[in-house]
C-alpha positions as CSV (number, residue, x, y, z in Angstrom):
1,M,-10.3,-5.7,-6.6
2,A,-7.1,-4.3,-4.5
3,R,-4.6,-6.6,-6.2
4,V,-6.1,-4.9,-10.2
5,A,-6.0,-1.3,-8.1
6,A,-2.6,-2.0,-7.0
7,D,-1.4,-3.3,-10.7
8,A,-2.9,0.1,-12.0
9,I,-0.9,2.1,-9.7
10,F,2.1,0.6,-10.8
11,D,1.3,0.8,-14.2
12,K,1.4,4.2,-14.3
13,K,4.6,4.6,-12.4
14,G,3.1,4.9,-8.5
15,T,5.9,3.5,-6.0
16,D,6.0,1.4,-2.5
17,I,2.6,-0.3,-3.0
18,V,1.5,-1.9,-0.2
19,L,-1.9,-4.1,0.8
20,L,-3.0,-4.4,4.4
21,D,-5.5,-6.5,5.5
22,V,-7.4,-4.0,7.7
23,K,-10.0,-6.2,8.5
24,K,-10.1,-6.8,12.0
25,A,-8.8,-3.7,13.0
26,F,-11.7,-1.5,10.6
27,F,-14.8,-2.3,10.5
28,L,-15.5,-0.2,7.1
29,S,-13.1,-1.6,5.0
30,D,-11.7,-5.1,5.0
31,V,-8.2,-4.0,2.4
32,F,-6.4,-0.7,2.3
33,V,-3.9,0.1,-0.2
34,I,-1.8,2.7,0.0
35,A,1.1,4.2,-2.8
36,T,3.2,6.7,-3.9
37,G,3.2,9.5,-6.4
38,S,5.5,11.3,-7.6
39,S,3.7,14.8,-7.6
40,R,0.2,16.2,-8.2
41,P,-0.3,15.4,-11.8
42,N,0.8,11.7,-11.0
43,V,-1.5,11.3,-7.4
44,Q,-4.3,12.5,-9.9
45,A,-3.4,9.8,-12.9
46,L,-2.9,6.9,-9.9
47,A,-6.5,7.4,-9.1
48,D,-8.3,8.2,-12.3
49,H,-6.4,4.9,-14.0
50,V,-7.4,2.8,-10.7
51,E,-11.0,4.1,-11.3
52,E,-11.1,2.8,-15.4
53,R,-9.0,-1.0,-14.0
54,L,-11.8,-1.4,-11.4
55,V,-14.4,-0.1,-14.1
56,E,-13.4,-2.5,-16.8
57,S,-12.0,-4.9,-14.9
58,H,-15.2,-5.3,-12.0
59,D,-17.8,-2.6,-13.3
60,V,-17.6,-0.6,-10.2
61,K,-17.5,3.0,-9.2
62,P,-16.3,4.5,-6.2
63,L,-18.4,5.2,-3.0
64,R,-16.6,8.3,-2.9
65,V,-12.6,10.2,-3.8
66,E,-11.5,12.8,-1.3
67,G,-8.4,14.9,-2.5
68,R,-7.6,14.7,-6.1
69,T,-8.0,18.3,-6.6
70,E,-5.4,19.2,-4.0
71,G,-3.2,15.6,-5.2
72,E,-0.7,15.5,-2.0
73,W,-3.3,12.6,-0.3
74,C,-6.4,11.2,-2.8
75,L,-8.4,8.5,-1.2
76,V,-10.3,6.5,-3.1
77,D,-13.3,4.8,-1.2
78,Y,-14.5,1.0,-2.7
79,G,-15.8,-0.1,0.6
80,D,-14.3,-3.0,0.6
81,I,-10.9,-1.3,-0.5
82,I,-9.2,1.6,0.0
83,V,-6.7,3.3,-1.9
84,H,-4.8,6.0,-0.4
85,I,-2.3,7.9,-2.9
86,F,0.1,9.9,-1.3
87,Q,2.7,12.5,-2.4
88,G,6.2,11.2,-0.7
89,A,6.1,13.9,2.8
90,A,2.3,13.2,3.1
91,R,2.8,9.9,2.6
92,E,6.0,10.0,5.6
93,Y,3.6,12.8,8.2
94,Y,0.5,10.0,8.1
95,S,2.5,7.1,8.5
96,L,-0.1,4.8,7.6
97,E,1.4,1.4,7.9
98,R,3.1,2.7,11.2
99,L,-0.4,3.7,12.5
100,W,-2.0,0.0,10.9
101,G,0.8,-1.8,12.1
102,D,-0.9,-4.6,13.7
103,A,-2.6,-5.5,9.9
104,A,-1.4,-8.2,8.0
105,R,0.3,-7.4,4.4
106,I,-1.2,-8.7,1.6
107,K,1.1,-10.6,-0.3
108,W,1.7,-8.5,-4.3
109,E,4.3,-8.9,-6.7
110,E,4.8,-6.3,-9.6
111,P,4.0,-7.4,-12.6
112,V,5.9,-8.5,-15.1
113,V,6.4,-5.9,-17.8
114,S,6.4,-7.8,-21.2
115,D,9.0,-5.9,-23.8
116,G,7.0,-6.5,-26.5
């Protein structure tokens, strides 16, 4: 699910996508997907696209979504994975990668885009 979410974010021009394995340090979730959107509408579109793709691929809906209206930081919680989508300044301020610095990074690579 985390890889599907990361791919969905990449599809809609999200950047700096990181997957962190937090299951040893955070009992409520296994993986954080962290990404940056370029603006409020982009953050909202990224969150919407993650939801669409996870319904299509895994038939799941989020347990909760926070921050979509404001669009500075949107949290999409699926239980096993939590997707955090920030605008740049908010991501820098909250610095989740530093906060969860002991968490292992999960390898994820940008999908190969075909020209057609």
